[in-house]
MARMIBA-701228 format. One line per 3 residues: number of its first residue (from 1); their letters; for each residue x, y, z of N, C-alpha, C. Coordinates in nm, 2 decimals. Atoms other than C-alpha are relative to their C-alpha. Example, Ala and Ser with C-alpha at 12.3 -4.5 7.8 and 13.67 -1.06 7.14 Angstrom:
MARMIBA-701228
1	as	0.09:-0.12:0.00:1.23:-0.45:0.78:0.09:0.12:0.00; -0.09:-0.11:0.00:1.37:-0.11:0.71:-0.08:0.11:0.08
//
This chain:
MARMIBA-701228
1	mik	-0.09:-0.08:-0.09:-6.68:-1.61:-0.27:0.14:-0.01:-0.05; -0.14:0.02:0.05:-6.35:-1.75:-0.41:0.01:0.08:-0.13; -0.01:-0.07:0.13:-6.43:-1.59:-0.75:0.01:0.15:0.03
4	kmk	-0.01:-0.14:-0.04:-6.48:-1.25:-0.58:0.14:0.04:0.05; -0.13:-0.02:-0.05:-6.15:-1.28:-0.40:0.10:0.01:-0.11; -0.09:0.00:0.11:-5.97:-1.36:-0.72:-0.01:0.13:-0.08
7	erl	0.02:-0.13:0.07:-6.12:-1.06:-0.89:0.06:0.12:0.07; -0.05:-0.11:-0.08:-6.02:-0.83:-0.61:0.16:0.00:0.00; -0.15:0.02:0.00:-5.66:-0.97:-0.61:0.05:0.05:-0.14
10	knq	-0.04:-0.04:0.13:-5.64:-0.91:-0.99:-0.01:0.15:-0.02; 0.02:-0.15:0.01:-5.76:-0.55:-0.95:0.11:0.08:0.06; -0.11:-0.08:-0.06:-5.45:-0.45:-0.75:0.09:0.05:-0.10
13	kgm	-0.08:-0.06:0.11:-5.26:-0.21:-0.97:0.14:0.04:0.05; -0.13:-0.04:-0.04:-4.97:-0.11:-0.75:0.03:-0.04:0.15; -0.04:0.03:-0.14:-4.80:-0.12:-0.41:-0.06:0.11:0.09
16	tli	0.05:-0.10:-0.10:-4.93:0.05:-0.10:0.12:0.08:0.05; -0.11:-0.09:-0.05:-4.73:0.33:0.07:0.08:-0.08:0.11; -0.07:0.08:-0.10:-4.64:0.09:0.36:0.10:-0.10:-0.07
19	ell	-0.09:0.10:0.07:-4.50:-0.17:0.11:0.12:0.08:-0.06; -0.11:-0.08:0.06:-4.29:0.10:-0.06:0.10:0.04:0.11; -0.08:-0.04:-0.11:-4.16:0.22:0.28:0.08:-0.12:0.05
22	avi	-0.07:0.12:-0.04:-4.07:-0.14:0.37:0.12:-0.03:-0.09; -0.10:0.02:0.10:-3.87:-0.18:0.05:0.12:0.10:0.02; -0.10:-0.10:-0.02:-3.69:0.15:0.11:0.09:-0.03:0.13
25	vil	-0.07:0.03:-0.13:-3.60:0.05:0.47:0.10:-0.11:-0.02; -0.09:0.11:0.03:-3.46:-0.28:0.35:0.12:0.04:-0.08; -0.11:-0.04:0.09:-3.25:-0.12:0.08:0.10:0.09:0.09
28	gii	-0.09:-0.08:-0.08:-3.12:0.13:0.34:0.08:-0.08:0.10; -0.07:0.09:-0.09:-3.02:-0.15:0.58:0.11:-0.07:-0.08; -0.11:0.07:0.08:-2.83:-0.33:0.30:0.11:0.10:-0.03
31	aai	-0.11:-0.10:0.03:-2.65:0.00:0.20:0.08:0.03:0.13; -0.07:-0.03:-0.13:-2.56:0.06:0.57:0.10:-0.10:0.03; -0.10:0.11:-0.02:-2.39:-0.28:0.58:0.11:0.00:-0.11
34	aip	-0.09:0.02:0.11:-2.23:-0.27:0.24:0.11:0.11:-0.01; -0.09:-0.11:0.02:-2.07:0.08:0.23:0.12:-0.01:0.09; -0.12:0.01:-0.09:-1.84:0.04:0.54:0.09:-0.12:-0.05
37	sig	-0.08:0.12:0.04:-1.73:-0.31:0.41:0.08:0.04:-0.13; -0.08:-0.04:0.12:-1.63:-0.16:0.07:0.11:0.10:0.04; -0.11:-0.09:-0.05:-1.44:0.12:0.25:0.12:-0.07:0.06
40	gli	-0.11:0.08:-0.06:-1.24:-0.14:0.44:0.08:-0.07:-0.10; -0.07:0.07:0.11:-1.16:-0.33:0.13:0.09:0.09:-0.08; -0.08:-0.10:0.07:-1.03:-0.02:-0.04:0.12:0.03:0.08
43	dns	-0.11:-0.03:-0.09:-0.81:0.06:0.26:0.10:-0.11:0.00; -0.09:0.12:0.00:-0.67:-0.29:0.27:0.07:-0.01:-0.13; -0.06:0.01:0.13:-0.60:-0.28:-0.10:0.12:0.10:-0.01
46	rkd	-0.10:-0.10:0.00:-0.40:0.04:-0.05:0.12:-0.04:0.09; -0.11:0.05:-0.09:-0.20:-0.11:0.24:0.07:-0.11:-0.07; -0.07:0.11:0.08:-0.13:-0.42:0.02:0.09:0.06:-0.11
49	ahv	-0.08:-0.07:0.10:0.00:-0.18:-0.25:0.13:0.06:0.06; -0.12:-0.06:-0.07:0.24:-0.01:0.00:0.09:-0.12:0.03; -0.09:0.12:-0.03:0.37:-0.36:0.10:0.07:-0.05:-0.13
52	ana	-0.05:0.04:0.13:0.41:-0.45:-0.27:0.11:0.09:-0.05; -0.10:-0.10:0.04:0.60:-0.13:-0.33:0.13:-0.02:0.08; -0.12:0.02:-0.09:0.83:-0.20:-0.03:0.08:-0.12:-0.05
55	qqm	-0.07:0.12:0.06:0.90:-0.55:-0.17:0.07:0.03:-0.13; -0.07:-0.04:0.13:0.98:-0.40:-0.51:0.13:0.08:0.03; -0.12:-0.07:-0.04:1.23:-0.17:-0.34:0.11:-0.09:0.04
58	isa	-0.10:0.10:-0.04:1.40:-0.47:-0.18:0.05:-0.07:-0.12; -0.04:0.07:0.12:1.41:-0.65:-0.51:0.10:0.09:-0.08; -0.09:-0.09:0.07:1.57:-0.34:-0.67:0.13:0.01:0.07
61	akm	-0.12:0.00:-0.08:1.82:-0.32:-0.39:0.09:-0.12:-0.02; -0.08:0.12:0.02:1.92:-0.68:-0.44:0.07:0.01:-0.14; -0.06:-0.01:0.13:1.98:-0.61:-0.81:0.12:0.10:0.01
64	avs	-0.11:-0.10:-0.01:2.19:-0.30:-0.72:0.12:-0.06:0.07; -0.11:0.06:-0.07:2.40:-0.49:-0.47:0.07:-0.10:-0.08; -0.06:0.11:0.07:2.46:-0.78:-0.70:0.07:0.05:-0.13
67	sdn	-0.06:-0.05:0.13:2.55:-0.56:-1.01:0.10:0.11:0.02; -0.08:-0.12:-0.02:2.73:-0.27:-0.85:0.09:-0.02:0.13; -0.08:0.03:-0.12:3.03:-0.35:-0.62:0.02:0.12:0.09
70	gvf	-0.01:-0.12:-0.08:3.03:0.01:-0.51:-0.10:0.01:0.12; 0.10:0.00:-0.11:2.72:-0.05:-0.30:-0.01:-0.12:0.08; 0.00:0.12:-0.08:2.80:-0.39:-0.17:0.06:0.03:0.14
73	pkv	-0.05:-0.04:-0.13:2.84:-0.35:0.21:0.11:-0.09:0.04; -0.11:0.08:-0.06:3.16:-0.46:0.38:-0.05:-0.08:0.11; 0.04:0.09:-0.10:3.14:-0.73:0.64:-0.03:0.08:0.13
76	ntk	0.04:-0.07:-0.12:2.96:-0.61:0.96:-0.03:0.15:-0.02; 0.04:-0.14:0.02:2.85:-0.28:0.80:-0.14:0.00:-0.07; 0.12:-0.02:0.07:2.53:-0.14:0.65:0.01:0.10:-0.11
79	vyl	0.01:-0.10:0.11:2.45:0.04:0.33:-0.15:0.04:-0.02; 0.14:-0.04:0.01:2.14:0.25:0.28:-0.02:0.05:-0.15; 0.02:-0.04:0.14:2.00:0.28:-0.08:-0.14:0.07:0.00
82	sld	0.12:-0.08:0.00:1.74:0.56:-0.12:-0.09:-0.04:-0.12; 0.10:0.03:0.11:1.43:0.52:-0.33:0.04:0.08:-0.12; -0.04:-0.08:0.11:1.56:0.81:-0.54:0.12:-0.07:-0.08
85	yle	-0.12:0.07:0.07:1.89:0.62:-0.61:-0.05:-0.12:-0.08; 0.04:0.12:0.07:1.71:0.30:-0.70:-0.08:0.03:-0.13; 0.08:-0.05:0.12:1.48:0.49:-0.95:0.09:0.06:-0.10
88	kkg	-0.09:-0.07:0.09:1.75:0.71:-1.10:0.10:-0.09:-0.07; -0.10:0.09:0.06:1.99:0.42:-1.16:-0.07:-0.11:-0.08; 0.07:0.10:0.09:1.72:0.22:-1.34:-0.03:-0.13:0.06
91	yme	0.03:0.13:-0.06:1.68:-0.06:-1.09:-0.15:-0.02:0.02; 0.14:0.01:-0.01:1.31:0.01:-1.07:-0.07:0.12:-0.06; 0.08:-0.11:0.05:1.03:0.22:-1.22:-0.04:0.10:0.11
94	tlk	0.05:-0.09:-0.10:0.90:0.53:-1.04:-0.12:-0.06:0.07; 0.11:0.05:-0.08:0.68:0.42:-0.76:-0.11:0.10:0.02; 0.12:-0.09:-0.03:0.33:0.57:-0.72:-0.05:-0.04:0.14
97	dpd	0.06:0.02:-0.13:0.20:0.62:-0.37:-0.15:-0.02:-0.02; 0.15:0.02:0.02:-0.15:0.46:-0.36:-0.09:0.10:0.07; 0.08:-0.11:-0.06:-0.26:0.74:-0.13:0.03:0.14:-0.05
100	ggl	-0.04:-0.13:0.06:-0.10:1.02:-0.33:0.04:-0.01:-0.14; -0.04:0.00:0.14:0.10:1.06:-0.64:0.14:-0.05:-0.03; -0.14:0.04:0.05:0.44:1.03:-0.81:0.11:0.09:0.06
103	tat	-0.11:-0.09:-0.04:0.63:1.33:-0.67:0.02:-0.01:0.15; -0.03:0.00:-0.15:0.79:1.38:-0.33:-0.10:0.09:0.08; 0.09:-0.08:-0.07:0.53:1.64:-0.25:-0.13:-0.07:0.03
106	dgy	0.12:0.07:-0.01:0.23:1.42:-0.30:0.01:-0.15:0.00; -0.02:0.15:0.00:0.38:1.07:-0.30:0.10:-0.04:0.10; -0.10:0.05:-0.09:0.67:0.88:-0.14:0.11:0.10:0.02
109	arg	-0.12:-0.08:-0.02:0.96:1.07:0.02:0.11:-0.08:-0.06; -0.10:0.08:0.08:1.23:0.97:-0.23:0.13:-0.01:0.07; -0.14:0.00:-0.06:1.54:1.05:-0.02:0.09:0.05:-0.10
112	tav	-0.10:-0.05:0.10:1.86:1.17:-0.18:0.13:-0.09:0.02; -0.13:0.07:0.00:2.18:0.99:-0.27:0.11:0.10:0.01; -0.10:-0.10:-0.03:2.45:1.20:-0.11:0.14:-0.04:-0.03
115	aad	-0.14:0.05:0.02:2.76:0.98:-0.15:0.01:-0.05:-0.15; -0.03:0.04:0.14:2.92:0.88:-0.48:-0.06:-0.13:-0.03; 0.05:0.14:0.03:2.80:0.52:-0.44:-0.15:-0.01:0.01
118	gty	0.15:0.01:-0.01:2.44:0.62:-0.39:-0.05:-0.02:0.14; 0.05:0.02:-0.13:2.43:0.56:-0.02:-0.02:0.13:0.07; 0.02:-0.12:-0.08:2.32:0.81:0.25:-0.02:-0.05:0.14
121	tga	0.00:0.03:-0.14:2.28:0.83:0.62:-0.12:-0.07:0.05; 0.12:0.06:-0.05:1.93:0.68:0.64:-0.09:0.08:0.09; 0.09:-0.09:-0.07:1.72:0.97:0.75:-0.14:-0.07:0.02
124	kee	0.13:0.07:-0.03:1.40:0.85:0.92:-0.12:0.05:-0.08; 0.12:-0.05:0.07:1.17:1.07:0.71:0.01:-0.03:-0.15; -0.01:0.03:0.14:1.28:0.92:0.38:-0.01:-0.15:-0.03
127	syv	0.01:0.14:0.04:1.23:0.60:0.19:0.13:-0.06:-0.05; -0.13:0.07:0.03:1.52:0.36:0.17:0.00:-0.14:0.03; -0.03:0.14:-0.03:1.65:0.01:0.18:0.13:-0.01:0.08
130	eva	-0.13:0.02:-0.08:1.90:-0.09:0.45:0.05:-0.14:-0.04; -0.07:0.13:0.04:2.14:-0.37:0.33:0.11:-0.02:0.11; -0.09:0.03:-0.11:2.32:-0.52:0.63:0.08:-0.13:-0.04
133	nta	-0.09:0.12:0.02:2.62:-0.76:0.59:0.05:-0.04:0.13; -0.04:0.05:-0.13:2.65:-0.96:0.90:0.07:-0.13:-0.02; -0.09:0.12:0.02:2.94:-1.21:0.89:-0.02:-0.06:-0.14
136	gkl	0.01:0.05:0.14:2.90:-1.23:0.51:-0.14:-0.04:-0.04; 0.14:0.02:0.03:2.52:-1.28:0.52:-0.07:0.13:-0.02; 0.08:-0.12:0.02:2.31:-1.01:0.36:-0.14:-0.01:0.05
139	sys	0.14:-0.01:-0.03:1.98:-0.90:0.50:-0.05:0.14:-0.04; 0.06:-0.12:0.06:1.74:-0.64:0.37:-0.11:0.04:0.09; 0.11:-0.06:-0.07:1.51:-0.40:0.55:-0.04:0.12:-0.08
142	val	0.05:-0.11:0.08:1.29:-0.13:0.40:-0.07:0.10:0.09; 0.08:-0.10:-0.06:1.15:0.20:0.52:-0.07:0.08:-0.12; 0.07:-0.06:0.11:0.88:0.36:0.30:-0.09:0.11:0.06
145	vgs	0.07:-0.11:-0.06:0.74:0.70:0.38:-0.09:0.06:-0.11; 0.10:-0.05:0.10:0.42:0.80:0.19:-0.07:0.12:0.05; 0.07:-0.13:-0.03:0.19:1.10:0.19:-0.10:-0.02:0.11
148	eks	0.09:0.02:-0.11:-0.06:0.94:0.43:0.04:-0.12:0.08; -0.04:0.12:-0.08:0.08:0.60:0.53:0.15:-0.03:-0.02; -0.14:0.03:0.01:0.43:0.47:0.60:0.02:-0.14:0.05
151	ial	-0.05:0.13:-0.06:0.62:0.15:0.68:0.13:0.04:0.06; -0.12:-0.02:-0.07:0.88:0.19:0.95:0.10:-0.10:-0.04; -0.10:0.10:0.04:1.21:0.01:0.90:-0.04:-0.14:0.04
154	tae	0.05:0.14:-0.02:1.10:-0.35:0.86:0.08:-0.10:-0.08; -0.08:0.10:0.07:1.29:-0.66:0.77:-0.09:-0.06:-0.11; 0.06:0.06:0.12:1.21:-0.83:0.44:-0.11:-0.11:0.03
157	hal	0.09:0.11:-0.03:1.05:-1.14:0.59:-0.12:0.05:0.09; 0.10:-0.04:-0.09:0.83:-0.93:0.82:-0.10:0.10:-0.06; 0.09:-0.09:0.07:0.65:-0.72:0.56:-0.13:-0.06:-0.02
160	vrd	0.14:0.04:0.01:0.28:-0.76:0.60:-0.09:0.12:0.00; 0.09:-0.11:0.00:-0.03:-0.55:0.58:0.00:0.09:0.13; 0.00:-0.07:-0.13:-0.01:-0.46:0.95:0.13:0.08:0.02
163	svk	-0.12:-0.09:-0.01:0.34:-0.30:0.89:-0.03:0.14:-0.05; 0.04:-0.13:0.05:0.16:-0.01:0.72:-0.07:0.08:0.10; 0.06:-0.09:-0.10:0.08:0.27:0.96:-0.04:0.13:-0.05
166	qn	0.04:-0.13:0.04:-0.10:0.60:0.93:0.11:0.10:0.04; -0.10:-0.10:-0.04:0.14:0.90:0.93:-0.05:0.09:0.11
//
């Protein structure tokens, strides 16, 4: 009897329809779990890229303030340095919006430098760094307006992934 069972088991050439369906269902469950997780990872990576770009703008503003006396704020005043100014003066490379491109139409709102020293009024819909001189101590805040996501005016030490909001 054991010999007959072994022979029958050896004669099995493939899987039954139910076994195939079970494998397909298991693969479907795995895919249903994995796809949203990957989507969340991609979104978080884009938010981290926005934060890194904002930090890069602050670093460029620090270089501008230290090397150009024309943009150093007087005591108890603020200076606004647009993204356009920082890029055109060579303090940083052109920033690419992770959700868009390189131009103002599909990327970051670059802002415009309207004063001779590169400062402007700090319009809310543009990307800029605010440099404040409070009793001789400089502090930096950044606003970054992208095609899909933005960072409202945020202090340097408070830049985190949660600072990035959908437009």
